[in-house]
Structure formats: structure tokens, C-alpha cells
N, C-alpha and C positions, 0 to 999 in steps of 0.2 A: 471727680475724674473729668478731664477736659473732653468735651464732645467735639468730634471732627465734623467737617462739612457734610459728609454723607449721613451721619447720625442726626444732625440738625434737620436735614431735608426730610428724612424719613419720619422723624418725630413731628415736624410741622405738618407733613402730609397727612399723617394719621389723625392729628388733632383737627385740622381744617375739614377733613372729610368725615368727621364724626365717628372716628375710631373704626374705620373700614377694617374688615378682616383681610389679611394678606397671606398669600400662600407661601411667601418667603419671609421667614422671620428676620427682621433687621439685624444686621451685624454691628458689632461695636467698632469696626474699622472697615474701610472700603475693601472689597475683594481685590485680590491681586489682578492686575491687568494681564491679558493673554501672554504677552512676551515674558512675564515674570515667572510663569509656571511652565515654560517650554525651554528645553535645552537642546540645541541643534546636535544631531548625532549622525551616525552612519548606518547604512543597511546591515553592515557586518555586525553591528552592535545590537541589532534588533533580535531578540530571542525567538527563534523558530521561523524567521523570515525565509530562509533558504528551503525549508521543508514544506511550506504551504503551497498548495496548488492554486495559483492566483486566478486561473481561469474560472474557478468557481465563484470568485468575488466580482468578476467583471460585469455581470448583469446588474448587480446592486450598484456598482460604481457608475455605470451608464445611467441608471435611474437618478442618481445624485446629480449627474451632469445635466440632466434635463432641466434642473433648477439652477445649478451653479454656472452654467454657460452664460447666464445673463449678468454675472458679476465680473467686474474687470480683472480681478486677480486670478479668476479661474477660466476665463473665456478661452485662452490659448490652449491650455492643456485639455479642456473638454472638447474643443474643436478637433484637436489632433487625435483624440481618443477614438473618434468616429471612424477613423481610417485604419485603426489597428486590427490586424487579423490575429485573433487570439485562439486559433485552431490548436496552437501548442502553448505550453506554459512559458516558454522562453520569450515570446513576444510581449505578453503582459508584464513579465518581470522586467524586461528591457525598458518598457515604457515607464514604469514607476521609477526605476532606478535612474533613468535619464532626466525626467522632468520634475521629480519630487525630492524633497529633503525630509528625512524623518526627524521629528522633534520629540524627545522623551518628555512625558508629562510628569510633573512632580507636585507634591502637596505643598501647602504653604509653609511647612516646616522643612521642606527640601527632601522629605522621604520619598521613596520610589514605589511603594506598595499601596494599592487602594482596594476598595471593596467592589467586587463584581457580583451582581445578582442576576436573576433571570426572569423573563416574562414570556407570555404565550397568548395565543388567541383561543379562548375557551368556546365550548359549545354548550348552550343551555336549551332546555325544553320549555316552550311557551305557547302563547296563543294571543290573538288580537283582542279577545274579549275575556273578561274575568269569569272563571267558572271551574268547578272541579278542583284539580290540584294546582291550578294556576292562580294563585292568590297574592303573589309578590309583584308589585309594579316596577317597571323601569320608566323613569320620567324623562320628558323632553324639557328643554329650557323654559323656565317660567318667565312671563312677560315682565314681572316686577324685579327681575334681577338687573341691577345697575352695574355697568362696567365703566371704569374711569381709567383713562390712559394718560399718565403723567410724563411718559418718557420724552416726548418732544420738548417739554420744558426742563425736565430734570433727567438727563441720560443716566445719572447714578442710580435711578430706580429701575433700570432695565432688568427684566426677570421677575418683577413684582407685579402681580395681578390684583388689582383693587376691585372688590365686589361688594355690593351693599344693596339696601332697599330704602325706599322713601317712606318716612313716617311723618305726616304733616309736611313741614318744610325742612325736616332734619333727615340727614342720611345716617343710617345705622348699619351695623354688620348684618349680612344676610343670615338666615336661619342656619344653625349648626345641624348636624345629623340628628342629635337628640331632639332638637326643637322641631325639626321637620317631622319626625315620628309622632310627636305629641299634637302638633298644631293642625295637621291636615292642610297645610298651606299649598300643597301640590295637588290637591284634589282636582280632577279634570285634566291634568297634564300627563296622564298615563300614556306611554308610548306602546308598551307591550306588557303582558303579564307572564311571569315565569313561575316554575314550580318549586324553587328552592331559594330562600332568602340568603343562605350562606354563599351559594354560587353567584347570586346577584351582587353580593358584597365584593367578592373576588373579581367579578367582572369590572367593577369600578376601579379596583387596583390595577388590573391589566390595561384598562383604558378603552378596549374594544373587544368584540367577540361576535359569535354567530348564535342565532336563535332558531331552532327547528320548530316551526309553528304547527301545532296539532290540528288546528281548525282550518288551515288553508293548505296544508301539505307542501309548504315551501320553507326554504331556509333563507334568512335574511341576515345582513350584517348590521350590528348596532355599533356606531362609532362615537367616540368622544365628541361632545358638542360644547360643554362648558362645565364650570365647577363653582361651588357656592362661596369660594373665597377664603375658607378656613384652611389652616395648614394640615397637610397629611401627617397623621401620626400612626405609627405601626402598632397594630394590635398584638402582634407577637412580642414587641418590646413591653407593652402593657402587662402581659402575662408574666414575663420574666421579672419585671420590677415588682409585681405583686407576689412573687415567689410561687407562682402556679406551675412553672415549668422551667427547666434549665435552658440557657441560651442555645445549646446544641440541638434542642428539640423544637425551637421556634421557627419551624418551616410551615408552609401552607398545610402540609399533611398533618403536622403536629397540632396546629390550630384547630383543624377540622375534627381531629380526634378529641381534643379537650372540649369542644362545643358538644360533641356527641355524648360525652360523659357528664357535661354540666348544662343541659338544655335550659334550665331556669335562669342562667346567667348570660344567655346568648346576646340579648339586646344590650346589657351592660357592656359586654366586650365590644360589640360593633359600635356603640356610641363613644367608645374610647378614641375613635378616629372621627373628629368633627367634620372632616372634609366629605363632600357629597358630589358625585359626578352625574351630570345629565347627558343624555344620549340623543342621537339622531339615527334614523334608519337609512341604510344604503342597500341598493341591490347587490347581490352577490353574483356578478356577472361571470367571474372566473374563479372557481373554488381554489384554483392553485395559486392565486395571487393573495398576498398578505394584506392586512389593513393599512391604510395610509397613516404614516407617522406625522410628526410635527413639520417635517420638511415638505410634506404634501405629496409624497411618492409612496407607492406600495412598499411595505417592509419585506425583506427577503429572509426567509428562515435561516438562522445560523450565520447570516452575513450582515445583519443590521443590529445596531445598538441604540439605546437611549443615553443621552449625555446631558450635562448641565450646559446650556447654550450660552451662559455668561462667560464660560471659559473656553469652549471649543466651537468652531464654526459648524453649524448644521450642514450635513452633506459631505463633510471631509472624510477621506479614508483614514482609518485608525487601525494600527496593528495591536491586537490584544494578545497578551501572554498570561494566561491563567491556567486553571485546571478544571477538569470535569467535576460536576456536583458530587460532593462527599467523596472525593478521590484525589490522588496525586497524579493521575493521568493527565499529561499536558493538553491544554486546549489553546492552541496558538494559531491565530489566523487573521487575515485582513478582513476588517468589517467596515461598515459605513455608519457614520454618526447621523442617523435619519430621524431620530425621535427624541422626545424629552419626557420627563415624568415628575410628578409632585415629590417623590421620594429621592430623586436623583439630584443631589446637591453636592457640589465640590468639583474641583478640576479632575482629580483621579478617582472617578466614580462612573460606573457604567452598568446598564441593564441589558443583558444579552437576550435577543429575541430568538426563542426556540422554534417558533412556528405554530402550527395548528395540530390538535389531536392529543391523544392520551399520553403518548411518549413525551411530547413537548410539555404537557402539564406536569408530568412527573419530574422532568429535569428542571424546569423552571422553579417549581415549588421547593426543591431541595438546594438550589444553587445559592451559595453565600461564600464565595471564594476570594482569596487574595489574588491580586494581579497587577501587572504593569501594563502601560499603554504608551504608544508612540503615535502622534498624529502626523500624517504626511501632508506637507504643504508645498505648493508649487515653488520651484526655485526662484522664480521671478517675484514672488511675494516678499515684500519687506516687512519683517516682523519687528515692530518697534514698541517701546513702552506706552506710546500714545494711541496705539491702534485699538479699535473696537470691532468685534464681530458683527 
């Protein structure tokens, strides 16, 4: 089979860098450029647009504008937005309909349905020192984790994070989850200790969370700091492929129930995901504010999503038309693309941020819905096949 330029670059990159682990598996052909997965549409064609209360989306949009206003294509609309009085739904609606064009997002095969999952901010119990029930560490970024950025030389590698470690004068992949469990390589890098290894694992999946500290009587936020460079692999998919459970039960709740029934296989299951996340501690100044996403602004419950930034611009308004978890009840609303995730791959793919608390956890754990998406782009933006986000 003939290798295209992208495949050759990725292959050469991985060989030269000593087989770095990459969080994005190389594709056999270049991903479609943004303009090729977008179809200019109208607001009348956006399912549920007329029914959404856009005032509820406005704070999240203004948070996006704190970043987007520095970009040429977004400066005008974000500047104008500061003067909009959204005391009534009509003002927000007129603003979007006046200055934006909705573009329906399609898959590479031109289909219009994609996968919509959910995530949330969990609460764990922990302590600053190990003791009693607090035996599971959350780790900070180790000093021997190497980061290589090739994008300036090879733009085709955008979205690929190269991580490794140095052995002699050779760069090799960083330790996988299983290797970290066996090697003790992270000893001394403990950030906090928590009381539940399963909750610690799902904290990695969510990317950030809160820890209620028993020894200092405070609650802190632990935020994503880095990752070991290995690709994310779903442990739910592992159980399905092993015939341990049907796909319909492969939710967070279903996985926890399986572990409870098979405690001796817990580490086997966790090791099926070689990816490992490192954290940093942040003060929880305002409990009402969500964690910061990849855009660098706090996420808004039920108005923020994670997307694949290779295909959609971070910060952009996106209208999501899907359904409530395990339901046919419509979930149609304007959200902001303010985050990314290791499992969020593809143009028509989103992770819906449910917020903080037990209800958010229940909804996020069960959400695996089909949905459609429209990204709203400024009318002044020229969408061309050569553009890059």
C-alpha cells in the first residue's frame, strides 16, 4: 500500500524519537481539513434552536470570548458581545443569528450522527499524608517525563502528544500504567492520597475533580497536569471484548459493579488502559465554578463540551442535538467547545460536561447517545480547505 506524506512523517517521527508513545494513533490517511467536515446551514435547519433559552449559554460564551477575542476571526463578534443586554432571550438569539452561520458537522463518510458521551467533576475523600483508608496516591508530573513538540516542523502532527523518558542516550516510551504499578517509578511524587483506587481511576478519566481532605478539613481541586503518552483505551470496551458484559451495560456504573463482583481482577482491568494521568493541586476559590478545560477557562455545567480540536476550534459555540442518558427525551442546546479529552477523537464526537455532584455523576456515567452537531462560526470567517484551527 502506498504511504502518503502524513504516514511517512508519523512513521519517521516515531522511529527517530525511539518509538515514543503517542496519545493519538497514526491514521492511514490525513484527517479531513475543517472545511471538509463542515456544511454551511441555516438556523431554521438546526434541530431545537428555536426552543433553547440562549440566555443560559451566554456566560459560557463570554468565557470563551475571554480567549477568542485575541484571535482575528473572533475579535469583532466577541467585542460586540460585551455590549449585548441578554436580559431577555431575544437579544442573545438576535446576536447569534446576526453574526454567525451554523455549519453542520459530518463524519468522514458524510453521515450526520455521532457519539455523545458525558463527563463530570467527581468528589473524592483523601488526605495529604498516607494513613488509614487513604492508601491510593494521586501523582504529580515526574521530572523524567520528556515532552517533544514537533508541530512547528510538521503541522500534520497537530494533536499528537509525544512523551517519553531517557535511558542512557536513547529516548524510549514512558512507563505504561501496568509498568508504573510494578516499578515504583513514581515513588516520592505523591500529590495526595485517596481512599478508593477505582474512584482514583475514574478521576483520571474525567480529567479533574475535587478532594475532601480529612487531615486538613479542606476541599481542593486536582486538575489535569500531564499524561504518560500512552493512548487511552476504554476498560468498558475491554470487558465487552472479553465477553464479560454486553455493550449496553458498559457504563461507569456497570464497570464498578463488575469490579465489585470480581475484585481479584481489578488491576487487570485497570491496566487495560495504559494511559496514566498526572495532576496538580488548585485552590477551590469558588465552589460554583467548574474546572478549567483545555481552552483555559472554567467549564460551565451543561453548557460546555469536550471536542477533538483537530476538527473544531476550541471556544466555538456548538449546537448539540442529542438525547438525555438512556432516554429518547431531547437534549438540544447551545454549548461551548471548551475542552478536549483522550477519548474524544473525530469531528462528530463530543463529551458533555454535566457539572459537579452525584446527579452529574449519574448522568455522565450513563450517557452514550447518538447526536448531531452544528458549529457556529462568525459570518466574516472564511472557511476554506487550507485553513487550520
